[in-house]
N, C-alpha and C positions, 0 to 999 in steps of 0.2 A: 767243720767238726765242732764248732761251738755256737751256742745260742746267740743270735745277734742282739745287740743293744737296740731297743726300739728308738727310732729317731724322734718320735713325738712323745712328749711327757704325758699326754692324755692316755696313751696306751699303757704306760706304767701305772697311772692312777687307776684306770679301769681294771687292770689285772689285780691290783691289790684289793680293790673293792669287791671284785668277784670272789676272791679267796677269803675275804673277811679279815685281811691282815692290816694292822695299823701301820702308818708311815708318817714321815715328817719331811718338810722341806725348809729351806733357809733363804732369807733375803739379806743381801749385802749392798752397800753403796760404794762407788769408786772413791778412793782417797784423793786428797788434794796434792800429795807429794809423791815422789818416786819411792822414798823410804817407806811411806805409808802403804804403797802398793806392795812392796816386798814383804812387809809384815802381814798384809792381807792374804797374799798368796800362801804364806806359811800357815796362816790360820785355815785356809781352805784345806790344806793337807791334814791338819789336826781334826777339823770338823768332818772330813771325809771318813775318818775312822768310825764315826757313829752310824754310817750307812744312810745318809739322807737320800730320799728318792730323787731330788733335784735341788738346784739352787737358782735364784734369780738375782739380777743385778739392775739396780735402779738407773734411770736415764738422767745423766747430767748432774748428779748430786755433788760430784767432786769439783765442779766448776769447769769452765773451758768448753771445748767442743767434744760432746760425748762420743762422736763417731770417729775421733782421731785414733790413730794407731799408737799414740802415746800411752804409757802404762797407767795414766790416770783417767783415760777415757773409758766410758761404759762399755763400748764395743770390745776394747782390748781386754778389760777385766773379765768380761763374760767369755770371750774366746779362750783366754788363758785357763779359766776354770774348766772349760769343756775339753780342750785339747791336751793340756799338760798336767791337770790335776785329777782327771778322770771323773769329773762331776757333770752329769747331765745338766745343762744350763739353759736358762731362759732370759732373754733380753727385754727389759722394759723399753717401750717406744712411745713417745708422746707426739701428738700431731698439732698442738696449738701453734699457730703462726707458722705452719709448714706448708710447702707446696707438694704436689704429687711427685715432682721430680726429686725434691730433697728426700722425701720418704723412700722413694724407689732407690735412690743412691745408698741409703742406709741398709735397706733390705738386701741389696746386691752385695754389699760388704759383709753383711751377716751370713749370707749364703756362701760366700767364698771361704769364710772361716769355719764353716760347718755348723753354725747355729741354725737350728730348725724350729725354735720355739720363741714366740713373741708375746709379751704382755702388752696389749694395745690399750693405750690411755689417751684421754684428751689432753691432760696436763693442766697445770694451774695457769690461769691467765696472768700476765704480768701485772704487778700491783699498780702500775701507773696507767693502766688502760681501763677505761670505763665501758668500752665497747669491744666486741670481739675483733681481733686483728684483721684488717682488710686483705692482708697477703695470704691468709690461710685458705687452703683448698678444702679444709675439713672443719666441720662445725662441732661434731660429736665423735666420741670414740667409736660409735657404730659406723661412722663414715670410714674410719681407718680400717676397721675389720672388713668392711665390704671391699675397700680398695685392695687389701692384701689378698683376699680371695679372688678378686677380679684379675689381678696381675699375676698371682703365683698359684692359683688353684689350691690344691690340697698339700702343697709342699710344706708350708709352715703350720705348726700347731699354734693355735691362738688362744690365749687366756684373756679374760677381762676382769675388771674389778666389780665387786658387789658391795653394797652398803647396808649392813643389817640395821643401822639406825637411820637410814635414808641419806642420800647425798647432801652435803652441807649447802649446796647451791640450789637444792630442790625443796620446796616447801611441803610437798606432799609425799608420804611414803609410798602410796599406791601408784602414783604417777612415776616415781623413781623406779619402781619394779617394772613398769612397762618399758622404760628406757633400757633397763637391763635385758628384758626379753628381746628388745630390738637388736641389741648387740649379739645375743645368742643366735637369733634368727638370721643375722647377717653372716654368721659363720664361726662364731666362737666355740671352742671345744670344751672349755671348763672355766670355772669362776673361782677367784680367790677373794675373800672378803677383806674389807678394811677392819681395823680393830673394833672390839666391843668389850664390855666389862662383865656381862652376865650371860651365862649359858642360855637362859630362856630367850634372850634377844636373838641369838643365832638360830635356835630351834624354831622360833616363830618365823624368822626370815626364810629358812629352808622350806617350811610348811607352805608359806604363801607362794614361794617360787614354784613349787610343784603344782600348786592349785591353778596357776596361770599358764602351765605348760612348759616351764623350764625344766628339762630332764637331765641336763649335763651334770657332771660332778661339781660339787660346791665345797671348797676347802676353807675352813675358818682360819682367819689370820689372827695370830696371837702376838702381842707385844709385851714382853715381860717388863714390869717396872723395875728399873735397875738403880735409880738414884733420885734424889729430890729434884735435881735440875731436869732429869729426863721426863718426869711426869708433867712438869710445866711446859716443856718443849712439846710433849705429846699432845697436850690439850690445845696448844697453839696451832699445831699442824692439822689435827683431826677436827678441830672445832667441836670436840666432845668433852663433856664434863663427867669424870668418874663419879660413881655413887658416893654419897656423903660418908658412908662408913669407911670406904677406902681412903678418901682424902683425910679423914680424921686420924686414921692409923698412921698414914705417912707423915702428917704434921707432927705427930708425937716423936718421930725419929728423924726430923728434918736435918739434923746435924750428924747423922750416923748412916752413911750410905750402905754399909755392910748390913745393918739391920733392915734397911729398906729393901735391899736386894733379896734378902731371905724372905721378907714378907711378899715381895713380888713373885718369887718362886712359888711360895705356898698357894697364893690365890690363882696363879696360872695353872698349877697342877690340879687344883680343885675345879677350875673352869674346864680343863681338858677332860677330866674324868667324868664330869656331868654330861659333856657332849658325847663321849664314848658310850656311856650308859644309855643315853637317849637314842643311840644309833643314827643320829642326824649326820654324823660324819665319822670316818675312821682314820682321818689324817689331819695334820695341822701344818700351817705355814707360819714360821716364826720370823718376825721382824727383829733381826739380831742387833741392829745398830752397830754392826761390825764388832760386836763383842761375843764372847763364847761361854763364859763361866755360867751365867744364869741359865742360858738355853740348855747347856749340857746337864746342869743340875735338874732341870725340869724333866728332860727326856730320860735321865737315869731313874728318877723317881717313878716315872710312868712305865719303866721297863722297855722303852723304845730306843734307847741309845745302844747301838751295835747289838741288836737282838740275836744275831746269828753267831756271835762270838768272834774273837779277834782273828781267828784263822780263816774266816770266811772271805775267800777271794777267788775270782774266776780263773786267774792265771798266777804263776809265781812272780809276775812282774806287774808294774802299774799299767793298767789298761787306760786307753783314751776313751772318752765318751763321744768322740766324733763318729757319726754313723759310718763313714767311709772306712773306718778301721774296725768295724764291729766283728768282722770275720778274721781279723789278724790272729794268727795262732802260733807264731814262732819268732824268736829274736836271738841274736848273738848274746852270749852271757857277759860280754865285755862291759856293757853299759848297765849292768844290774845295780850298780851303785849310783848311777846317774841316769835314771829313766827319763827325766824331762829332757836331758840332752839328746837322747836317742829319739824321742818323739819329735823334737824340733828338727833334727837332722834328716828325718825321713818324712816330714809332713807333706812334701810335694810329690811323693810317690803316687803313681796312678793305681797301683795294686800293692797289697801287703801279703807277705807269705802266709800260707795256711796249709798245714799238713807237712810240707817240706820247705827247706830254706830256698832251694833253687839257685839261680844265678845271681849272687849278690853283687857281682861286678857290673851288672846291667843298670839298675837304678842308682843314681849318684847320691852320695850322702851330702846333704847341704851343710852350710856353715851354722854358726851359733849366734847369729845376729840378734836373736831375741832372748838370749840367756840372761841379759841384764835384768829381765823381769824378776829373777829369783835371787839377785844379789844386791845388797845395799850398796850405795855409792862407796867406792874404795876409801875415800877420806873418812866416812862415818863408820865404816866396818873395820878399819885397820886396827884400832885398839882392841876390838873383840877378837880379831884373829891373832894378834900378838899374845893376848892372854891365853889362847889355846895352844899356839904353836911356838911360843917362846919369845921373850923380849930380845934375846940374843941366842946364838947357837955357836958353840966352840968346837964341836966334834960330831962325827957321824953317830957316835953312841947317843948323843943328846937328841939327834933326829930320830933314832930308833926308839927312844923313850917316848917321844911325842906319839908315834904310831902305837906304842903299847898303851899310852893313856887313852887313845881312842878305842882300842880293843876292850879296855876295862871300863869304858863308859865315863871316864874322868873328863873328857872333852866331847863336844857334840858332833864335830865333823872334821874331816880332812878335805883337801881340794878334790879328791876322787869320790866323794860321797855327797849326796844331796840330802839324805835323811838326817834327822836330828838324833838318830840312834842306830846302832848296828842291828842287823837282822838277829832275831832271837836264836837262830840256829848257830850263830857264831859262838855262843857260849859253850857249845859242845866241843869246840876245838880251840878254845881260848888259850889253854896252856901251850899248845903246839905253836899257835901264831905268836905268842909272846916269845917263845924260844927263837923263832926265826928273826923277829925284829930286834931282839937284843943281840943277835949275831950279824946285824947289818944287812939283812934281807927284808926289804920294806914291802909289806903285803898291802895290796889295794883291793883285793877281791878274793873270795873263797866260799866254798860250800863243802860240807862233809858228805860222805857216802851215805845213801839211804837205800834200804832194800825192802820195798813193799810195806811202807807205813800207810795206815788208813788216811784217806783224803781229808778227813775231819781232824787230823792231828793238829793240836794248837801251835806247834812249831813248824812242821814241814808241810802241813796240809794245804791243798788248793783244789779247785774244781768241785764238781758236784759230789753229793754224798754217795757212800757205798762203793767208792773207788779206792785204788791204791797208787801211791806215788813212789818214784824211784829217782835216785841221783847218783851220778859218779862224782867222786871227790875232785874238787877243782881248786887250783891255786893260781894267783896272779901276783907278780911282785917285781920290784926293781932290784937289780943285783949288780955288783961291781964286776967288770969283765974278767979279772983274774980268778975271782971266786967262781964265776959261772963256768969257766973253763974246767975247773976241777969237778964241778957238779955234773957237767955233761958226761964225763968219764964214768961217774957213778951211775948216772941214768942208764948207761949201756947195759947194766946188770939187772935192770928191771923191765921185763918184757911188756908189762901192762901200762907202762908210763909213756905218754906221748907229750911232746912239748914243742912250742914255737917261741922263738926269741928274736927281738928286733931292737937295735939301738936307735937313737934319734935320727941318724943318717940313713937308716933303712938296711943296715947290714943284718943279715938273717942267719940263724942257725935253727935246725929242726931235725928231729928223728922221724918225721912223718912225711917224708918226701912223696909228693903225689897224693897225699892224704886228702880225703874228702871231708865234708861236714860231719862233725861228731856230736851226736845227741848226748847231752849231759844231764837233762832232766826229762822225765816222761811220766805219763800216768795211764793207768788202765781203768776204764769206767764201764758200767753196764751198757751193753748194746751199742758200743762205739768202737771205732778203730783206736789204736794206740795214739795218744796225743803227745807230741814231742815239742814243748814250748821253748826250750832253751838249748842252744847249740854252741859249740866252738867252731867258728868258720874261719879258715885260713885266709880267705879273700878279704874279709872285713877287718881282720886284726890290724893290718897296716893303717886303716882309717882310725881305729881306736888308738893305735900307738901315737899318732900325731897329736891327738887330743890329750892323751895321758901325759906325754912329755911336756906339753905346753902348760899343763896345770901346775907344774913346779913353779912357773912364773908368778902364780897367785901368791905363793909362799915367799918367793924371793923378793918380791916388790916391797915387802914389809921392812926391809933392812937397808941401811945406808950403803951407798957405793963404797967399795973398799973394805967392807966389813967381812969378818970370817964367815958369818952366816951366808952372805951372798955367794962367797967363793965356794962354800961346801955345796950349796944347792946347785950352783952352776956346774960343778964337777959331776954331780949325779945326773943332771939333765943332759950334759954333753957326752958322758962316757958310759953310763950304766946301760944295761939291757933291761927291757921290759919282757917278761917271760910269762907265758901261760902254760900250765901243766894239768893234764888230765890223767887220773888213774882209772883205766877202763875196767879194772876188777872191782866192782862195787860190792862184792860179797866178802872177799877175803883180803883185798888190797890194803896197803898202808901208804898213802901218798907222802907221809912225813918221813918214812924210813930212809930215803936217800939223803935227806938233810941231816938226820941224826948221824949217819955215817960220815957225812962231810965234816962234821965238827967233833968227831970222836977224839977223845984225848984232851980236849980243851977244858 
């Protein structure tokens, strides 16, 4: 029921070129530390908001083995962006000093993780070698391209590097162009250029490429000057010298990185505009150096940052860019605050539900062995979490206030949320949620009822244009057993209310005996069947229950043994019920009415 995500980046590029729509992509490198990786993955989420066409990850810049599954490895960083951050991703791969077997091993690992795009590079020769390594089965990047095509056919999309100023190791520009054509003829799908400083350099490069028969897309690489140190580093790496006017301007502000960044933004905007006006390209590849401010400023000024608007999303949840999930069309609502957790726990499924949820008890939910990718080491993160969740806790009321702080945006997260902020729709029920939490009902997930809002609505919208979206009101919360006993009696007077409740030990209460999957979000779009992307599924709720109760441990571990805070959190974890509630009357219902009755007179 949904348009598949193309597995190859070149398909996305060609679609944009055919429509004449501008686009951008971003390059990152793997950090050297685990904490650096956590920060980078958070940056992926922020940069994804700008709607990049794809990202790529350099090979081995973080040090160590780039093919390792460690979070500092290139392969792991690229796979994480693809599978858990929803970013179509391309992996750099260098072949210098490599055997066919070692390259094949990397490509197999890439294939296993869902990566389908490779930027094929020779790589830099080790500085202590005056001759090409004898152990290498590859002399040039064209050999690597040919090998990938020979071994894997059309499975991988292949990009290669182009040099508008000529390759630094090649004395002749025209000879270098013929090497580039050899890479394309060997099977490359598109070209990303190394940096350059003047639009005319790129325009001439594209012209010459076309004249010698290179017809594939050519994307200009742009590296914003962000500091005095970065321009020196840039010159060393690229072996290029910026025009004298740029160096003079930077020299004037060598002690003011803010001024240099602003200048770097202005000349990058000018460069991009000149290229767009020339029609030599309608997309740009930004070398971010793992920074985001300058690139976002450039794209915003160009009108390319999130051009569709903040509400533009295919589904009401985070989609994966892994092609095997491209037709996924439905998920349980329980993980809406922790979409990366859901993606991890279902990554080994052979098929993903589309159209209807089906038998969720058949495919097993996996563990969270990779969730460390998104959390800083506990020792370094503890102070930040205590600042959000309290240096000490003396009462359940104080715990309720922490939940209220999250609802009001005073803190950025709770254990049950991955995002740095709540969904904007929560604002519409903020008062009611505050009421519940101040009364000891700790809410972890919610959505208001919606009846036929346009799919382009900035708060509730999702899916393609000219559609309408609907929601049933939903609540999920932890509640003390004695209070829940009273609430169940009140629920009996509300025919449209359905609930499921479980404690940590699996004791269950429900008024939906024998109930089936309940769609709580759906959309109607032109010439399509109804799409139901979010459901309450009684079979998967126990899976979520185990995860939700264990998350109290992330909070509890902050406090000393024997402390009141640990005791309070232990009591919640060991005795409270986790409850999900749906009001099936999305037109006239009031999911909060039973709770108001519960606390009447207080």
